[in-house]
Every structure is written in C-alpha cells, then in structure tokens.
C-alpha positions as CSV (number, residue, x, y, z in Angstrom):
1,M,20.8,-3.8,-3.1
2,K,18.1,-3.2,-6.1
3,L,14.7,-4.3,-6.5
4,A,14.0,-6.6,-9.4
5,N,11.5,-5.7,-12.0
6,S,8.3,-7.1,-11.2
7,P,6.6,-9.4,-13.8
8,V,3.3,-8.7,-15.8
9,T,0.8,-11.5,-16.1
10,Q,-2.5,-11.5,-18.0
11,H,-6.1,-12.2,-16.6
12,V,-9.7,-11.7,-17.1
13,F,-12.1,-10.8,-14.3
14,D,-15.9,-10.8,-14.6
15,G,-15.4,-10.1,-18.3
16,I,-12.7,-7.3,-17.9
17,P,-9.5,-8.3,-19.6
18,F,-6.5,-6.8,-17.8
19,F,-2.7,-7.1,-17.3
20,L,-1.3,-7.5,-13.7
21,K,1.9,-5.7,-12.5
22,R,3.0,-8.0,-9.7
23,D,4.7,-5.9,-7.2
24,D,3.7,-8.3,-4.8
25,Q,6.7,-10.4,-6.0
26,L,9.4,-7.7,-5.6
27,H,11.0,-9.3,-2.7
28,G,10.3,-11.9,-0.1
29,H,9.6,-9.5,2.5
30,F,10.2,-6.0,1.0
31,S,7.4,-5.9,-1.7
32,G,4.4,-4.0,-2.9
33,N,3.7,0.0,-2.7
34,K,5.5,0.4,0.5
35,A,8.7,-1.0,-1.0
36,R,8.4,1.3,-3.9
37,K,8.0,4.2,-1.5
38,L,10.9,3.2,0.6
39,M,13.3,2.0,-2.3
40,S,15.3,5.1,-2.0
41,L,16.4,4.3,1.5
42,L,17.9,0.9,0.3
43,A,20.8,3.1,-1.0
44,Y,20.6,5.5,1.9
45,D,24.3,5.5,3.3
46,N,24.7,7.3,6.5
47,P,26.7,5.1,9.0
48,K,25.3,7.2,12.1
49,I,21.8,5.7,11.5
50,T,21.1,2.8,13.9
51,H,17.3,2.9,14.1
52,L,14.4,3.5,11.7
53,I,11.4,5.2,13.2
54,G,7.9,4.8,12.2
55,Y,4.3,4.7,13.5
56,G,0.8,3.8,12.7
57,S,-1.4,0.6,13.2
58,P,0.0,-2.7,14.6
59,Q,-1.7,-4.3,11.5
60,A,-0.4,-1.7,8.8
61,N,1.2,-2.8,5.8
62,S,4.0,-0.1,6.4
63,L,4.8,-1.9,9.7
64,L,5.9,-5.0,7.7
65,S,7.7,-3.1,5.1
66,L,9.7,-1.1,7.5
67,A,10.6,-4.0,9.4
68,A,12.0,-5.7,6.3
69,L,13.8,-2.5,5.3
70,A,15.5,-2.4,8.8
71,S,16.5,-6.0,8.7
72,I,18.1,-5.5,5.2
73,K,19.8,-2.2,6.4
74,G,21.1,-3.5,9.8
75,W,18.9,-1.0,11.6
76,Q,16.7,-1.5,14.6
77,L,13.1,-0.7,13.8
78,E,10.9,1.2,16.5
79,F,7.3,1.3,15.3
80,Y,4.9,3.3,17.7
81,V,1.1,2.6,17.9
82,D,-1.6,3.7,20.2
83,R,-2.3,0.5,21.6
84,I,-1.8,-3.2,21.0
85,P,-4.9,-5.4,21.4
86,S,-4.5,-8.1,24.1
87,W,-5.5,-10.7,21.7
88,L,-3.0,-9.7,19.1
89,K,-0.2,-9.9,21.9
90,E,-1.2,-13.3,22.9
91,S,-1.6,-14.7,19.4
92,P,0.3,-12.5,16.8
93,I,-0.9,-12.7,13.2
94,G,-0.6,-10.9,10.1
95,N,1.8,-7.9,9.5
96,Y,2.1,-7.6,13.5
97,R,3.5,-11.2,13.5
98,G,5.7,-10.9,10.6
99,A,7.3,-7.6,11.8
100,L,8.1,-9.3,15.1
101,D,9.6,-12.2,13.4
102,L,11.9,-9.6,11.5
103,G,13.2,-8.3,15.0
104,A,10.9,-5.1,15.0
105,K,10.1,-3.4,18.4
106,I,6.5,-2.5,18.3
107,I,5.9,0.0,21.2
108,A,2.3,1.0,22.4
109,M,1.9,4.5,23.7
110,A,-0.6,3.3,26.3
111,D,2.5,1.4,27.9
112,I,4.9,4.3,27.9
113,C,2.9,7.4,28.6
114,T,0.5,8.1,31.3
115,E,-1.3,10.9,29.4
116,S,-2.9,10.4,25.9
117,T,0.0,11.2,23.5
118,H,0.0,10.7,19.7
119,P,3.0,8.7,18.5
120,A,4.0,11.3,16.1
121,D,4.3,13.9,18.9
122,F,6.2,11.4,21.1
123,I,8.8,10.7,18.3
124,H,9.2,14.5,17.7
125,K,10.1,15.0,21.3
126,H,12.1,11.9,22.1
127,R,13.2,10.0,19.2
128,Q,14.7,12.5,16.7
129,D,18.5,12.8,16.6
130,E,21.4,11.9,14.3
131,N,20.9,8.1,15.0
132,H,17.3,8.0,14.1
133,L,15.7,8.0,10.7
134,L,11.9,8.8,10.8
135,V,9.6,7.8,8.0
136,P,6.2,9.3,7.8
137,E,3.0,7.3,8.3
138,G,2.1,5.3,5.2
139,G,5.4,6.5,3.5
140,R,3.5,9.7,2.4
141,S,6.7,11.8,1.6
142,P,8.7,13.1,-1.3
143,I,11.1,10.3,-0.6
144,A,8.5,7.9,-2.2
145,E,8.8,9.7,-5.6
146,E,12.2,7.8,-6.7
147,G,10.8,4.4,-6.2
148,V,7.4,5.1,-7.8
149,K,9.2,6.7,-10.9
150,T,11.1,3.4,-11.3
151,L,7.8,1.7,-11.3
152,A,6.6,4.2,-14.0
153,D,9.6,3.3,-16.0
154,E,9.1,-0.3,-16.0
155,I,5.5,0.4,-17.0
156,L,6.9,2.5,-20.0
157,T,9.2,-0.1,-21.1
158,W,6.8,-2.8,-20.9
159,S,4.0,-0.7,-22.8
160,R,6.5,-0.3,-25.8
161,F,6.1,-4.1,-26.6
162,H,2.7,-4.8,-25.4
163,Q,0.4,-1.9,-25.7
164,E,-2.2,-2.4,-28.4
165,K,-4.8,0.0,-27.1
166,P,-4.9,3.2,-24.9
167,L,-3.1,2.3,-21.7
168,V,-4.8,3.0,-18.4
169,V,-3.1,2.0,-15.1
170,A,-5.3,1.5,-12.1
171,L,-4.5,1.0,-8.2
172,P,-6.4,1.9,-4.9
173,A,-5.3,4.7,-2.8
174,G,-4.6,5.1,0.9
175,T,-2.6,8.3,1.2
176,G,-2.5,8.2,-2.7
177,T,1.2,8.7,-2.8
178,T,1.9,6.1,-5.2
179,A,-0.9,6.8,-7.5
180,L,0.1,10.6,-7.4
181,Y,3.6,10.0,-8.4
182,L,2.7,7.4,-10.9
183,H,0.5,10.1,-12.6
184,K,3.2,12.6,-12.7
185,H,5.5,10.3,-14.5
186,L,3.0,8.5,-16.8
187,H,0.7,11.4,-17.9
188,P,3.4,13.1,-20.1
189,H,3.5,9.8,-22.0
190,G,-0.3,9.7,-22.4
191,I,-1.1,7.1,-19.8
192,E,-4.1,7.8,-17.6
193,V,-3.9,6.7,-13.9
194,L,-7.0,5.7,-12.2
195,T,-7.4,5.3,-8.5
196,C,-10.1,5.4,-5.6
197,P,-10.3,6.6,-2.2
198,C,-10.1,3.8,0.4
199,V,-9.2,6.0,3.5
200,G,-11.8,8.8,3.7
201,G,-13.4,10.2,0.7
202,E,-12.5,12.1,-2.4
203,S,-11.7,15.4,-0.7
204,Y,-9.5,13.7,1.9
205,L,-7.4,12.1,-1.0
206,V,-7.1,15.2,-3.0
207,S,-5.9,17.1,0.3
208,Q,-3.3,14.3,0.6
209,F,-2.1,15.0,-3.0
210,E,-2.2,18.8,-2.3
211,E,0.2,18.1,0.9
212,L,2.7,16.6,-1.5
213,G,2.8,19.8,-3.6
214,E,1.5,18.5,-7.0
215,T,-1.3,20.4,-8.7
216,R,-2.1,17.7,-11.2
217,H,-3.7,14.4,-10.0
218,P,-4.8,11.2,-11.1
219,T,-8.3,10.2,-12.1
220,I,-10.3,9.4,-9.1
221,L,-13.2,6.9,-9.3
222,T,-16.0,6.9,-6.5
223,R,-19.0,5.0,-5.8
224,D,-22.1,6.4,-4.3
225,Q,-22.0,4.3,-1.3
226,K,-19.6,5.8,1.4
227,H,-16.7,3.4,2.2
228,H,-15.5,3.6,5.5
229,F,-11.7,2.3,6.0
230,G,-11.4,-0.8,7.8
231,K,-15.0,-1.5,7.9
232,L,-16.4,-5.0,6.7
233,Y,-18.4,-4.9,3.5
234,E,-19.8,-8.2,2.4
235,Q,-19.5,-7.2,-1.4
236,D,-15.9,-6.4,-0.8
237,Y,-15.4,-10.0,0.4
238,R,-17.4,-11.4,-2.5
239,V,-15.3,-9.3,-5.0
240,W,-12.0,-10.4,-3.5
241,Q,-13.3,-14.1,-3.3
242,S,-14.3,-13.9,-7.1
243,L,-10.8,-12.4,-7.9
244,L,-9.0,-15.2,-6.3
245,E,-11.3,-18.0,-8.0
246,Q,-11.0,-16.4,-11.5
247,T,-7.3,-15.3,-11.4
248,H,-5.9,-17.8,-8.9
249,I,-4.1,-14.8,-7.3
250,E,-4.7,-13.6,-3.9
251,F,-5.2,-9.8,-3.6
252,D,-5.3,-7.5,-0.6
253,L,-8.6,-7.7,1.1
254,L,-8.6,-4.0,2.4
255,Y,-7.9,-2.1,-0.7
256,D,-8.4,-4.0,-3.8
257,P,-12.1,-4.9,-3.6
258,M,-12.9,-1.1,-3.5
259,M,-11.0,-0.5,-6.7
260,W,-12.3,-3.5,-8.5
261,R,-15.9,-2.3,-7.6
262,C,-15.2,1.0,-9.1
263,L,-13.7,-0.8,-12.3
264,Q,-16.7,-2.9,-12.8
265,T,-18.6,0.4,-13.1
266,W,-16.0,2.2,-15.2
267,Y,-15.1,-0.6,-17.7
268,P,-18.4,-0.8,-19.8
269,Q,-17.7,2.7,-21.1
270,N,-13.9,2.1,-21.6
271,A,-13.7,-1.3,-23.2
272,D,-11.6,0.4,-25.9
273,K,-8.8,0.8,-23.4
274,Q,-6.0,-1.6,-22.2
275,L,-6.0,-1.9,-18.5
276,L,-3.0,-2.4,-16.3
277,Y,-3.6,-3.1,-12.5
278,I,-0.9,-2.6,-10.0
279,H,-0.8,-5.6,-7.4
280,Q,0.6,-3.6,-4.4
281,G,1.0,-6.5,-2.0
282,G,-0.3,-6.3,1.4
283,I,-1.8,-9.7,1.4
284,L,-0.4,-10.7,4.9
285,G,-2.9,-8.4,6.3
286,N,-5.6,-10.8,5.2
287,E,-4.7,-13.0,8.0
288,S,-6.4,-10.8,10.4
289,M,-9.2,-9.6,7.9
290,L,-10.5,-13.0,6.9
291,P,-11.3,-14.1,10.4
292,R,-13.2,-10.9,11.0
293,Y,-15.3,-11.5,7.8
294,E,-16.0,-15.1,8.8
295,R,-17.3,-14.2,12.1
296,K,-19.5,-11.3,10.8
297,Y,-21.0,-12.9,7.9
298,D,-20.7,-16.6,9.0
299,L,-18.6,-17.4,5.8
300,R,-17.0,-20.5,7.1
C-alpha cells in the first residue's frame, strides 16, 4: 500500500493568504503527520511480526494511527498507558474510541502492575522479542524520515507550478520530528520551515531535535505567554473557531491554534512570502477537547 499525494487548497485567515496541504485526507484512518512518520512501516515485510507495540496517552493521535497501521498490516496493537479514566472507559470518545473500533488493546499500567511502572520500562522488560515491533512515543524516531521526505518531495513538486513568492512551510510541533525532517529536505531548495513548541518550550523542542542527531533546525516561533500542553486557553478556542468559520475546514484544537497565533504575529513582517500550512490531522481528538472547553468557558 502507498499513501496518496494529499491535495493542496487555497484560503485566507484573518487577512493571511495561505495554501493548505491536506495531510488530514491521506487515508480514512491512517492520516496526518503520524501517517507520514509511520509510512515506512507500510512496506515493512517481516512475517515474524504479529504485534505492534506503543505507549502514550489514551487520547494520543499516535494511538489511532498505530491502530490503523496495525489493522492494515494484520497486526495486533498493544498500546500501554498509565491509566484510563473511568469516564473514558464508560463512554469512549475521540482517538481512544477510534482505536478500540480498529481492534487495539489499550492496556493501563495501573491494571497490570502493583508498583508504579513507566510503560516504556514494562515494554522493554516484557514485550520485546522477534514477534513484537516497538514504535517510540509520538513516532520520534529515524524511521519517520522516509515518510516525511515523501511529504517534502510532494511540496517541491507542487511549488514548481504554484510558487510565486519565496515559499515558507508552517506546522506546529509536538516532538518536532516532522518539522525537523521537513527542514532537512526543504532547506537545500531555499524553502524555510516554521514551527512552534506545543509540548514544553523552545529548549525542550531543541533537545528533541538534537536527540535525532540533526544539527540544523527549522525556525522556531514562540509567544511571550508560556503555553502548557493540554491546558485550555480561551484564545486557542477562539482562533480554532475562527479558522473553521473562515476556511470551512476543521483543524486540530490541541496544536493548530498555537501555531496560528504565532503566524498572526509573524505575517505582518513577512507578507512578501507565500505560506503553505500543513494540516497534520488529529481532529478526532477534538471530540474530547471540545466538551472541556465548553464546560470551562461556558461556550454552549
């Protein structure tokens, strides 16, 4: 199986004209930046592999993508989490529900260990053998480069026919893996990559880049206000809502608003550049984020 070339559409948001690379439309289940990072595993041919092993949050975007990958490959996904809230078990929503629907086994450490144990430690001790394929949390691994290079190649091909001004590519960062490898393959062609740290601050993001062994990094945009991952910010919701109203496209509520807030500050001094934004998927996670915003800010 091969991922299709995602389409590019054209929009304006708050006076910022931009093109949108629709990686959210790569595949019905296997889409967004996680699909790019895991793409090399689609062609992974090892008949001994029966289980795909991962870990993280029960609402992580990576959980759904790993479940989709396992379903496509005929593997069983085992995904380890610290705990699963009782309300989520009783009423599955978002990525958790989507992964269950695809046959994933989501295992809480609290249910299988009497002592506090990190999922990575448990996996290292009990779930590493020739039948199990482990994917690091968030897909932060050199295996991601092949799929991200494919994205870079698609951008280069598109730019040859649509670039009228210096091209800048923008996307938010968790571990920053996608942004880092995009920069590696687009910078030699004179294309700048912009990102912003959504998990931790700039120093954390740089440390993630360095752990992957790359010394040249994309441009990092930040805001004065410290932004805590997973915390609810009313301005993030307002930006997300305005994006939906002005573009008629749903974006991810956890990462995209922060990037667009940075771009609102960046654009006035860079209006001579052509912006291409990467839609990295993740919108199923909005199912769990929206009720939290509605409760906190009385938005219903």
